[in-house]
C-alpha positions as CSV (number, residue, x, y, z in Angstrom):
1,M,112.6,59.4,-161.5
2,R,111.0,57.5,-164.5
3,F,107.3,57.2,-164.8
4,T,105.7,53.8,-165.5
5,E,103.2,53.5,-168.4
6,A,100.4,52.8,-165.9
7,F,101.2,55.9,-164.1
8,V,101.2,58.1,-167.1
9,K,97.9,56.6,-168.4
10,K,96.2,57.1,-164.9
11,Y,97.4,60.8,-164.8
12,Q,96.2,61.4,-168.2
13,E,92.8,60.0,-167.3
14,Q,92.6,62.2,-164.2
15,Q,93.4,65.4,-166.3
16,L,90.8,64.4,-168.9
17,Q,88.2,63.8,-166.2
18,A,89.0,67.1,-164.4
19,R,88.7,69.0,-167.8
20,S,85.5,67.3,-168.7
21,S,84.0,68.0,-165.3
22,S,84.9,71.8,-165.5
23,T,83.5,71.9,-169.0
24,A,80.2,70.3,-167.8
25,K,79.9,73.0,-165.0
26,G,80.4,75.8,-167.5
27,N,83.5,76.9,-165.4
28,V,85.1,78.8,-168.4
29,L,86.8,82.0,-169.1
30,T,84.3,83.0,-171.9
31,S,81.3,81.4,-173.4
32,N,83.1,80.0,-176.5
33,T,86.5,79.1,-175.1
34,V,85.8,75.3,-175.0
35,S,83.6,74.9,-178.0
36,R,86.1,76.2,-180.6
37,K,89.7,75.1,-181.5
38,V,92.5,77.4,-180.4
39,R,96.2,77.6,-181.0
40,I,98.3,78.6,-177.9
41,L,101.9,79.8,-177.9
42,G,103.8,79.0,-174.5
43,V,106.9,81.0,-174.0
44,D,109.5,80.3,-171.1
45,T,111.6,83.5,-171.2
46,S,115.3,83.5,-170.3
47,L,118.3,85.5,-171.8
48,R,120.3,82.4,-172.9
49,S,117.7,79.9,-173.8
50,T,114.1,81.0,-174.3
51,G,111.6,78.1,-174.8
52,L,108.9,78.2,-177.2
53,G,105.9,75.8,-177.6
54,V,102.8,75.8,-179.6
55,I,99.8,73.5,-179.1
56,D,96.4,73.1,-180.5
57,V,93.6,72.6,-178.2
58,D,90.2,71.2,-179.2
59,G,87.9,70.5,-176.2
60,V,90.0,68.3,-174.0
61,K,92.3,67.2,-176.9
62,L,95.8,68.6,-176.9
63,T,98.1,68.4,-179.9
64,H,101.7,69.4,-180.3
65,V,102.3,71.7,-183.2
66,A,105.9,72.9,-182.8
67,S,108.5,73.5,-180.0
68,T,112.0,74.9,-179.9
69,N,114.4,77.0,-177.8
70,I,116.3,80.2,-178.7
71,P,119.9,79.8,-177.8
72,N,122.0,82.8,-177.1
73,P,125.8,82.1,-176.5
74,A,127.5,83.6,-173.5
75,K,129.7,85.8,-175.8
76,R,126.6,87.5,-177.3
77,S,126.0,91.0,-175.9
78,L,122.8,91.8,-174.2
79,P,121.4,94.0,-176.8
80,D,122.1,91.2,-179.7
81,C,120.5,88.6,-177.2
82,L,117.3,90.6,-176.9
83,K,117.4,91.2,-180.6
84,H,117.6,87.6,-181.4
85,I,114.8,86.6,-179.0
86,R,112.5,89.1,-180.7
87,E,113.2,88.0,-184.1
88,V,112.7,84.3,-183.4
89,V,109.5,84.9,-181.6
90,N,108.3,87.1,-184.3
91,E,109.1,84.5,-186.8
92,Y,107.3,81.7,-184.8
93,I,104.2,83.9,-184.5
94,M,104.1,84.6,-188.2
95,M,104.7,80.9,-189.0
96,Y,102.3,79.2,-186.6
97,K,99.8,82.0,-186.0
98,P,98.9,81.4,-182.5
99,E,95.6,83.0,-181.1
100,E,96.7,83.2,-177.4
101,V,100.0,83.4,-175.6
102,A,100.9,82.2,-172.2
103,I,104.1,83.1,-170.3
104,E,105.5,82.3,-166.9
105,G,105.3,85.0,-164.2
106,V,108.3,86.7,-162.9
107,F,110.2,84.8,-160.2
108,Y,112.5,86.7,-157.9
109,S,116.2,85.6,-157.6
110,R,118.6,86.7,-154.9
111,N,120.8,87.9,-157.7
112,L,119.2,91.3,-158.7
113,K,121.1,91.3,-161.9
114,T,119.6,88.0,-163.0
115,T,116.2,89.2,-162.2
116,L,116.6,92.4,-164.2
117,I,118.0,90.5,-167.2
118,L,115.0,88.0,-167.2
119,G,112.7,90.9,-166.9
120,E,114.2,92.4,-169.9
121,A,113.9,89.3,-171.9
122,R,110.3,88.9,-170.7
123,G,109.5,92.5,-171.8
124,V,110.9,91.8,-175.3
125,V,108.5,88.8,-175.6
126,I,105.5,90.6,-174.2
127,C,106.1,93.5,-176.6
128,C,106.5,91.2,-179.7
129,C,103.2,89.3,-178.9
130,A,101.5,92.8,-178.3
131,E,102.6,94.1,-181.8
132,H,100.7,91.1,-183.1
133,N,97.6,91.9,-181.1
134,L,97.7,88.6,-179.3
135,P,96.2,88.3,-175.7
136,I,98.8,87.5,-173.3
137,Y,98.3,85.4,-170.0
138,E,100.6,84.9,-167.1
139,Y,101.0,81.8,-164.7
140,S,103.3,81.3,-161.8
141,P,106.0,78.7,-162.0
142,K,104.6,76.6,-159.3
143,R,101.2,76.6,-161.1
144,V,102.8,75.5,-164.3
145,K,104.6,72.6,-162.5
146,Q,101.3,71.6,-160.9
147,A,99.4,71.5,-164.1
148,A,101.9,69.4,-166.0
149,T,103.0,67.0,-163.2
150,G,100.5,67.3,-160.3
151,T,103.2,68.6,-158.1
152,G,104.7,72.1,-157.6
153,T,108.2,70.8,-157.1
154,A,108.9,68.7,-160.2
155,I,112.4,68.5,-161.6
156,K,113.3,69.1,-165.2
157,E,113.3,65.5,-166.3
158,Q,109.9,64.8,-164.7
159,M,108.5,67.9,-166.6
160,Q,110.0,66.7,-169.9
161,R,108.7,63.1,-169.6
162,M,105.1,64.2,-168.5
163,I,104.8,66.6,-171.3
164,A,106.1,64.1,-173.8
165,A,103.5,61.6,-172.4
166,Q,100.5,64.0,-172.5
167,L,101.2,65.3,-176.0
168,A,102.0,61.8,-177.3
169,L,105.5,62.7,-178.5
170,D,108.1,60.1,-179.4
171,F,110.9,62.2,-178.2
172,L,111.8,64.1,-175.1
173,P,111.4,68.0,-175.9
174,Q,114.5,70.2,-175.0
175,E,114.2,71.3,-171.4
176,D,113.2,75.0,-172.1
177,A,110.8,73.8,-175.0
178,A,109.2,71.4,-172.5
179,D,108.8,74.3,-170.0
180,A,107.1,76.5,-172.8
181,L,104.9,73.6,-173.7
182,S,103.9,73.1,-170.1
183,I,103.0,76.9,-169.9
184,A,100.8,76.5,-173.0
185,M,99.2,73.5,-171.5
186,T,98.6,75.3,-168.1
187,H,96.6,78.0,-170.2
188,S,94.6,75.3,-172.0
189,H,93.5,74.2,-168.3
190,A,92.8,77.8,-167.5
191,R,90.5,78.2,-170.6
192,I,88.1,75.6,-168.9
193,G,88.5,76.8,-165.3
194,I,91.1,74.1,-164.0
195,T,93.7,76.6,-163.2
196,P,93.4,80.4,-162.9
197,G,95.4,82.7,-165.1
198,V,96.1,86.5,-165.1
199,K,95.6,88.3,-168.4
200,L,98.2,91.0,-168.9
């Protein structure tokens, strides 16, 4: 599905209106969350391709700072994969200095091994962020898709295109990086009361 320019513009206007409305009502996490600029790191955890996305939030304005994914080839062992994820996440935090972190909540797969491996990758990311004393917030996969595209069932390409449009990017971010950016954007909504988040 390809979005028309008119559709994207209308959706962006709706998001800004909703955010402005919530701000006016004082529906915020804390008294100073909206008034100050904040940098958010979004993380979409997986063993083979963890996504990272950093945005700046200034009121209702969102700015893309950086995004990437952390590839781990199939031949790399589990311990080495987890070590690589930790190293890159640590480098990203030191380089971009986020103030808050948003991650996707655990989803349950019919494959128990897959669920356990995802939990291990997620634990590494949480531990790394905790070592930097960063507050960490969690959002369900469905909530992230709703915040990014208005629907909880969006496909990958829809997510990529809407994220690119909302952040005024002249490129489509890599799939996992786009997911990470959408998680960060979901947290930006939560900061002014549009979507609830759970602090870990």
